[in-house]
N, C-alpha and C positions, 0 to 999 in steps of 0.2 A: 813924250814920256821922259820924265827926269831920270837921271842915272848917276849913281855914284859907284866907282869901281871898287869892288871888294877884293880881299886877299885871294879867295878861291878862283877868281876869274882872271887874275893876271900873274905873270911870271915875275922873277926877281928884277927884271928890267922894265917893269911897268907895262908890258905888252899883253894884250888879251890872249889867253891860252887858246891854241887852235881848236880844241874840242868844244869850246864855247861859241865859236863863230857861227855855226849853223843855227843854234838856238837864238842867238841875238838877231840873226837875219829874220827868223820867223817872227820874233817879237816886233821887229821894225815894220813888218808887213801888216800888222794889225792897225786898225783905225785908232784915233785918240780915245783913250778910255777902254780900249778893247780888252786889254789884259785884266783890268779890274772887273769887267763884265764876265770874263771867263772865271775869275775867282769866285764870283757870286754863283755861277753854275756849279763850281766845285763844292762850295759850301752846301748847296741844296742837295747835290748828289751824295755828299759825304754824310749828311744828316739822314737822308731817306734810305740809302742803300748800304752805306759803309758801316764800319764798326761803331761810328758815332751814333748810328740809329739805335744801338742797344743801350746807350747811356741814359741816365736820368735827364729830364729836361733841363735841369740847372746846369749840367755840364755840356749838354748838346750845343748850347750857344757859344761855348768857349773854344770848341775844337774845330779846326779847319785845315784844309790842305792848301799849301802855298802853290800857285800855278807855276812858280819858278823852281825847277828841279835842281838837284845837286848833280853835276856832271863829272864823271871820272873817266880819264882816258884808259885805254887798254893796258898799257904798261904799268900805270900806277895801281890799277886794280889787281893785276897779276902779282905785283909785289906784296900787296896787302893779303891776298889770298894765300900766298906762299908762307908769309909770316904767321898768319892765323892757323893754317894747317899744322905748322910746326908747334905752335903753342898748344893746340888741341892734343897733339901727340904727347907733349910733355905732361899736360894735365892727366891724360889717360894713364901714363906711366906712374905718376904720383899717386893717383887713386888706387891703382892696382897694387902698389906697394903698401900704402897705408892700411888697406883692407886685406892685406896678405902678409908677407914676411916682415914688413916694417923695417927694412934695412936702412931707409933714408933717415929714420929716427935714430937708429943705432949708430949711424955714421955721423950724426950731428948736423946733417944737411937741412933738417927742419926741426925747430925747437918743439919739444913736447907740449909747451904751453899753447901752441897754435892748433893742436890736434885734440888732446883729451878733454879740455874744457869746452871745446867747440860744440854747440848743440847740433850742428850738422854732422858730426862724427857719430855714426850709429853703430855701436858695438855689436848688436845682434846681427849686423850685416857683414861682419868679417867672414871671409872664406865662403861667401855665397857663390854658387856656380854662376859665372858670368863670362860670356865670350868677350864682351866689351863693357866698360863702365860708362863711356860716353858714346852716344849714337848721333847726337846733335848738339850744337854748341853755338852761342852767340857772343859777340864781343862789341863793346862800345869803344869808339876811337875818337880821338881829337887830333887835329893838325895844329902844330905849334906855330909860333911866329917865324920859326926858321924853315917852315914848309915840311917838316918831318912829322910823320904820324906816330902816335903812341896809343897804347891800349889803356883806357880809363877804367874798364871793368869787364869781368867775365860773367856770363849767365849760362847756367846749365840746368836750371830748374824751370823757371817760368818762360824764359826766352820770348817775352812778349814782343809783338810787332810784326811777326812774319805774315800773318793773314792780312794785316793792314798794308803791307808792301804790295800784295796782289791787288787789293782794293784800290790803292793809290794809282797803280799802273792802269787799271781799267778806267778809272775816272779821268785820268790825264789824257788817255787816248780819245775819250769822248769830248772833253772840254777843250783840249788844245791839240787837235789833229795836225795843225801846221808844225808844231814843235816835234811831235813823234815822227812825222815824215822827214823832217829836216835833219834829225840826228839818228845815225845808224846805230841803234842800241842793241845790246844782247837781250835775248828773250829770257823770261823767268820760268816759263813752263817746264823746260827739261829738268830743272831742279826738283820740282814737285813730282814729276813723273818718276824720277830716280828714287825719291823718298817712298813713293807708293810701292815701287818694286821691292825696295828693302823690306818694307813691312810685310809684303806678300811672301817673300822668301822666308822671313822669320816665322810667319804663321804656319807655313807648310800646307800640305794637302789636308783638307778637312771635309767631312761629309757635307752635302748640300744643307744649307740652313744654319750652319754653325757661325756664330758671331765671333770671328777669330781675332779681330783687331778692334780695340776700343780706345778712345781718348778720355781720360779721367779729368773732369773739370770740377772746380769748387762749386759751380752752380750758377743759376741765373742772377743771383745778387752780387756776383763778383764783378769787379770792373773789367776783367778780361773775358767776360762771357761771350761777347760778340766775336772776339778773336778765336775762341775755342770752337764756336759754331762754324765759322768759315773754314778753319783748319780741318775740322773733322769732315766737312763736306769735300774739301779739296783732296783729302787723303782717303776718302771712301771708307771711313771707319765709323763705328757707332760712337755717339757722344753719351757718356755715362757720368752720373754722379755717384757719390759714395754709396748711397742707398740702393743704386741699381745693380751693384755687384755683390757677389757672395762667394767666399772661399770655403769650399767643402771638400773633405777627403784629399787635401793636397792639390786641389785644382781650383781655378777661378772661373766663375760663371756670371753671365748677364741675365737678370730677371726679365723675362718677356712673357707675353700672353701665352705662348706655347709652353712655358716652363723655363727651366734653366738651360741656357745655351753656353757652350764653353768659350772662353776667351784665351787666346794663345799669346797675344802681344798687347801690352798696355802702355800707351803713351801717357805719362802722368804729368799733370800740371799742378800737383800739390807738393808742398815741402815734404821731403822724405820722412821727417819725424811724425807726420800726420797720417801716414799710410796704413799703419797697423797698430791699433791700440793694444792688441794682445801682447806684442813683443816690444813695441817702441814706446808705450805709454800714451798718455793723452786721453781725451774724452772718448768713450766707447762709440759715440755717434759720429766721431770725426774721422773715422778710418774704416778699413776693411779687415776685421779680425781674421787672421789666418793667411793674409796675403804673403807675408814673409815666408811662411811655411810652404806655400805654393811655389815661391821663387826657389826655395831650398830644394824642393822636389824636382825642379826643372820643368814644370808643366806650363809655366808662363814666363815670358821675357818682358822685362820692364825697361822702357826707354825714357829716361836715362836710369842708371843704377840708383836705388833709393838713397845711398849715401854720397851721391855725386855733388850735393850742395857744399861739401867740404872744399871743393875747388873754387868757390866764390869768396872764400875768407879774405877780408881786406888786406891782411898782412902777407898773404902768400906771394904777391908780385915782387916783394922785396927779395925773395929767395929764388925766383924763377931763373935768373941767369945761371947760377951754379947748379940748379936742379936740371936745367937743360943739358949741361955738360955731363951730369951724372947719369941721366936717363937716356939721352940720345948721343952723347959725345959730340955735340955741336954747340956753336955759339947761338945765342938767342937772336933771331933775326929782327923781330919787331919788339921794341922795348915797351915797358909800361911807363905810365906817369911815375915820377919819382915817389917811391914808397919807403917809409921808415918804420921798422919794427922797434917800438920804444923799449923793448927788453935789452936793446943794445945801448951801451953807454954813449957811444959816438952819435948814434941816431938821436938819443934824447937831447944831447947837446945841440945838434943841428936844429931840432924842433924848437927847443927853448930859445934859440937865437932869433927865430922869426916865425912864431906860431901863426901869425896872420897869413902866412903863405901856404898853410897846410889845412887839411880837413882831418880831424882826429876822430876815429871810430873804434869801437871794441874790435880787437884783432880777429875774432872769429865770427862776427855777426854781420853778414853781408848786407842786410837791409836796415841796419841801425842808422839813426840820424847822427850827424856830426855833433860832437860835444867835447868839452874840456876833459882831458884824461884825469881819472880819479883812481885811487887805490894802486894795485900792483901794476907797474908800467909794462910788464911783460904781456899783459892782456890788452894792450892798445897798439894801434897802428896809425900812422899819419900819411895821407896822400897829398901830393902837391895839388893846389887848386888848379883846375883846368883853365887854360887860357885859349879857348877855341879860336881858330881862324874865322874870317868873315866870309859869308856867301851872300849873293844877291837875294833879296826877298821883296815881295810886293808890299809897299806901304803907300796907301792912297792910290794914286795913279802912276807912281814911279817906283823905281828899284832903289833900295837902300841896303847897305851891308848889315848883316846880322850874324852873330856867332852861331855856329852849328856844331852838333855832334853827330856821329855816324854809327849806326848799328848794322853789322854784317852777320850773316847766318851761314853756318856750315853744317854739312851732313857727311857722315861716313857711309859710303855706298857699298861697303863690304871689302873694298880694295884700298881706297884712299879717301882722304878728306876732300870734298868739293865745296866750293863757296858759291852761294847764290850771287849771280851777276847783277846785283842791285841791292837795295837795302832801305833802311829807314833813317832819314836825317831829321833831327829835331832842332828847331831854333831854340836857343837858350837865352836866359836873361844875363845881366851883367855879371852875376855870380857863378855862371856856368850851369845853373839849374834848368832842366828842360821845361819849355812852355808847352802849351797845347797845340802850337803850330808845327806841323810836320811837312816834310818834303819827300817827293819821290826821288830815288837815286837812279840815275841813268849811267850805265857803263857802256862806253863806246865800243862797238864791235870791231874786233881785229880781223879784217877780211882774210889775212894770211893764215889765221888759225883754223883748225878743223872743228867744225861744229859737230859735237857728238851728243847723242841722246842715249838713253838706256835701251838695250835691246828688248824685244818683246819677250816676256817671261813665258816659259813653257808651262802650260796649265792644262789640266784635263778639261774636256768639254763640260760646260755648265748644264746642269739639269734644269729644264724649264720649270719655273716656280711661279705660282700665282697666290701664294699664301700670305696671310696677314698676321700670323702669330709671332713674327720676329719683332714686333713693336715692343720696345721696353715698357714695362708696366707703369713707370713714372710718367712717360710720355702719354700713354693712353689715359691715365688719370688726369693729366693737365688738359688734354683735348676734351675729355668728357666735361670737365668743369668749365672750360672755355665755352663750350656749347651751352651749358646751363646759364652761365652768367650773361652771355649775349642775349639769350631769350629773356632773362630776368630784367635786363636793361630795357629791352624792347617792351615788355609788359608794363614796366613802370612808366616808361615814356608815354605809352598809349593811355594808361590810366590818368596820368597828370594832364595830358592834352585834352582828353574828354572832359575832365573836370574844369579846366580853364575855359573851354568853349562855352560851357553853361554859365560860369561866373561872369563871363564877358558880355552876356546878353544884356541889351539895354534895359529890359524889364523882365525879371524872372517870374514866370507863372508858377502855379502850384505844382505842376508836374516837373518843372525845372528844379524846384526846391526838393521834391522827392528824389529826383535822380541824383542831385548833389549829395543828399544824405546817404543814398545807396553807394555812390562812388566813394564817399568818405569811409564807409566800412571797409571797402576794398583797399583804399589807401592806408588805412590803419593796419590792416592785415599785412600789407606789403612793407610796413615800417617806414613809409614815406612821410607820415605825420604822426603826431602824438595825440593821445586821447583828448587833452585839453584844447586841441586845435580843430576838433570836429565842430562844424557850425551848430549853433544853438539859437533858437528864436530868430532866425533869419540873419544873424550876425556872422558873416563869413570873412571878416578882416583877418582873423588869425590863420584861417585856411589859406588865404592868398599869400600871406607872408611865408607860411610853411612851404608852399610850392616853390616859391623863389629860392628859399633857403636850401631846399633839397638839392638844387643844382650847384650851389656855391661850395667852396672848399669846406670839407668836413661834413657836408650833407650826404644823405643816403644815395642820391643819384650820382654824385661826384665820386663817392666811394665805389659804387658798382662799376662805373666806367674805368676807374683806376684798377680795379681787379681784373677787368677784361684786358686792359693794357698789359698788366703784369703777366697774365696767362699767355697772351700773344708772344711776349718775349720768351717765356718759358718753353714755348713750342716752336721757336724760331728755326730750329734745325729741320723742321718738317715743312717749312713754308718756302716757296720760291720767292725771288725778289719781288715779282709782281703781286703775289699773294700777300706778302708782308706789307707792301705799300698799301694795298687795298684794306688790310686789317688795321692799319695804324693811322694813316694820314687823315681819313675822314673822322676818326675817333678823336684825334688831337683837335681838329677844328671844332667838333661838337662840344668837347670839354671846355675849350676856351670860350665858346659862345654861351655855355651854361654859366660859367663863372662871371662873365661880363653882363649877363642879363639882369636888368634892373626893373623891368616892367613886363606885364603879361605878354605883350606882342613879341618882345625879344625872346622870352622864355618859350613861347609857342613855336617860334622858328627853330630854336635849338632842339626842342623835343622832336620836331619833324626830322631834323638831321639825324637824331639817334634812331628813329624808326627806319629811315632809309639806310643807315649804317648796318642795322641788323639784317635787313633784306639783302644788302650787298654781301655781307659775310656768307649768308646762305647761298647766294648765287655763285660766288667765287668758289666756295667749297663744292658745290654741285658740278661745276664745269671744269675745275682745275685739279681736283683731288681724285686719285685712283681709288676705286671702290675696294679699299682694303681696311686694315686695322685703324689707320689714322682717320679716315673719313667716317668709318663706322662709329667710332667713339665720339667724335665731334658731333655727328648727327644724332647719336643716341642721347647725348646730353641735352641737345636742343629739344628732342621729342619728349623726353621725360619732363623737362622743365615746363614746356608749353602745355603738356597734358595736365600736370599738377596745377598750373596757373589757370587753365580753363575750368577745371573742376572747382578750384577755390573761388574763382570769379562767379561762376553760376551759383555756387553754394551761398555766397554772401548776397548776391543780387536777389535770389529767389526767397530770401528771408522776408522780402516785402510782403505785406498782407495780400491775400488773393485778389482783393479789389484793386490793387495797384500793380499787379503782375505785368501789365502791359509796359510800364516804365522799365521794369527789369529786363523784359525781352528786347526793348529798343537798345538798351545799353549792351546787352549780351551780343546782339548782332553787330553793333558798332565796334566793340572791343575785339571781337573775333573776325573783324574785317569781312563780314558776310552780308552786309546790307544790300549790295547790288545783286548778289545771287538770290537773296530772298525775294526782292522786288521782281526780279525776272521770273521767278517761279510762281509767286503768289500775288503779284501786283501790290496793292496797299492794304490787303487784309492781313492783320497780325493776329495769330493764334498761337497758344502755347505749344501745341503738338507739332505744328509745322516748324516753328522757330527752334525748338529744342531738338527736333530730329536733325536739322541742318547743323547745329553747333555741337551736338553730342553723338549722333549715330551715323551720319552720312560718311561713308568711307572715302568719298571723293573730295571732301572739303579739307584742304591742307591746314586750315586754322581750327579744325574741329577736334573734339576729344577722341572719337573713334579712330580717326586718321593717325593721331600721335601714338596711341597704344598699339595699333596695328603695325605701324612702322617700327616701333620699338621691338615688337615680337620678331619681325623679320630680321632686324639688325642683330638681335641676340642670337637668333638661329644661325646667322651667317658668320659668327666669330669663328676663328681657326678651330678646326676639329669638330665642326658641327654645332658649336656653341654649347651652352648649358641648358639642357632640356627643362630643368626646374624653373630657371628664370624666364625662358620662352613661354612656358605654360602659365606662369604668373601674369605675364603681360597679356596673354590671350584671355585669361579669366577676367582681368580688369577691363579689357575691351568689351567682353560679353556683359559685364556688370553695367557699364555705361550705356550700352545699347538697350539693355533691359530697362533701365530707368527711363530712357526716352520712350520706349514702347509702353511703359506703364502710364505715362502721361497721355500718350496717343489713344490708349484704350479706355481712359477714364471719362465718365459722363461730364464731370466738371474739370476741364483741363486746367483752369487757373488754380483751383484748390489742390489738384494733384501736383502741379508744378511747385507750389509752395511746400508741399509735403515731402518732396525729395531733397530739399535744401540740406538737411543734416546728413543724408547719405552721400551727397556730393562732396561735402567736406570730409567725410570719412574716406571717400575714394581718393581725395587729395593725399591724405595720410598714407594710404596704401601705395600710391605711386612713389611717395618719399621712401617708404620701406623698401620698395623694389630698387630704388637708387642705392640705398645702403647695402643691399644684398649684392648688387653689381660691384660696388667698391670692395666688399669683402672677397668676392670671387676672383676678380681680375687685377685689382690694384695692390692688394696685400698678399695675393697668391696663397691664400690659405686653402687647405684641402676642402673642396665643396661637398655638400651632402649628396647622397645618392637618391635617384628617383627609382622607385621599385620597378624592377624589370629592365632598367636601362644601365648598360655598362659604362661607367665613367672612369675606368682604371687608367685610361691613357691621357687623362687631363694634364698631368705634370704640375707639380706645385713647388713653390719656392719657400 
């Protein structure tokens, strides 16, 4: 393994730092190419299980975890932790003053131009009751050429990367156990345990079932969605989007199937200005109207304070040394990268002398891109370009030096600031911009130190609960539609596969042509082909092209599979790692196979993969999901979609003239996966009554219509609080209607004619199943007050 010694690994005399020796020994024990092989394992794990698994495919290929960590010794980390804790205290004091008495402004320690024009300064949040302004804090650091660390930036709003730290450590332990055993590193878990305790203390004692802590995320489309899913899971709090929360009567609530559940602590990952359109402006759909009022009433605690983003102002580090003296009476321990506020004449001259050495940004906009200063110079700041030190990174089969930045995370545990003994290191480019390559950060354990964890909080005994009503309405909606789209994907794949099998026959007989015509009606109804692609006069070339195109990008089948993938990610917080892998990896493979298919054989293989994928989703859900709200709505979506599909399928197939009804029955048994069962029962005698009884009325056939509607009835009756009796009664009536249609055919003298005669009513039954789905959406997902069934008390439903 080739090796170039970087700055981070050696001291000022060119000798390897002692805390790197164990790791280098572990690397030396690997066979030739062993470290690169471990890197490939990390790539795969990072894609399938880590935050990268939440990213779009285009970004998934770019992001990976370096198998070479960044190692910090105990004394170096302790110095950083002390400096950052002091810095957090200073920022806390500055925020408390600016949102309170504003003495720092009056004394001239902070220019007004850095506060009042700053979009992060929220005037309605002045004098809000707050025990603390900062509960958590992150800082980006760089080590300079002289070996000294400096803070490159402060983060108090998004603080991204914490969940990735834990994912990195898990993957490193699996892929490089030699390294984790060779280096005595400090554990990360006590930090998260302490954070969980802080949240529980802030939430206080609540009645059983109360959703007391929630993490507010921008949603599944946000780049940090995966981060928020993992963080919510680690902190045991509900993951909520803006639409999941409602502020009423001075309190904050989470919308669930049970109704409104109180939220006492909110961890926000939204910019403060987007939290409450009622008081802070912005689009009404982008925030929670009344949230600031709930904060003012003291019924909810927000971590961090909504106006805390003011601490991220690019110009603020220029004033921190004297602010530290004013707030704490201390010298600032950990300096910032040199920062110039261009409202000062001396600073403007320094910047003008060497602008290429600085990055200029608007003084109050933390996320603004660097640009040349324009207009009033008091509204601009310039920060020295970072020149990070070099750390070893895997390049090919050898180690080469690459510049790195370090992000550390701190938590106020109610008594003092504590720093996570680890962090996130990012490899940067030549300009100091972070790349997609990250590193785990290992802090050497100081055996002389005392290992302390949070004491067990005193809590009342938990009441045993087996309810499903605490499921957020948005999650139930997503699971319901995930079930529907998986079934829709399965139905489409079966239809296309059945059509292909007939088109691929060496010579098509008359009944084959009739079956293709019947299948084309079903394909048209499923929007898999266009009217002009229906075969005419034996010419099926357009149909063949349409089937291939359906799986390619932009095609119907490709869009359906994409919608399934989106809904899987939207419900990620309800899926274990194994379930997520089972719901995503086979789908990725099948989608790729569809796009690459250029002939009927390849298309048929890809369609088979989709059919098996749908069966796998059903199996994993049946065996891995607790029978509660999540499983109920996923399965309910599947049952209603399959029920509507079977009704539509039979309705279109039975439009065949009575003389050709046998063709329709053959297709119905094949598409309902009931051929073997029928042959076992009736051998090779095919009659309308027997075939339709199996696919319409047999309550034991899991692919039949009666089974779907019966399952939907039971699922609706089992929703929290006894379910909705009107919806259950509707499903029961639809099941009776389906069974009555099958009985009508069985009792007719001419079964073929009777089967043809119920085609229209089957299509009407499909519409009725769709109407039931709409009613379920209105009842549970929008949480509107439902209608009353005469004689049934529904007053306890709870509505949002």
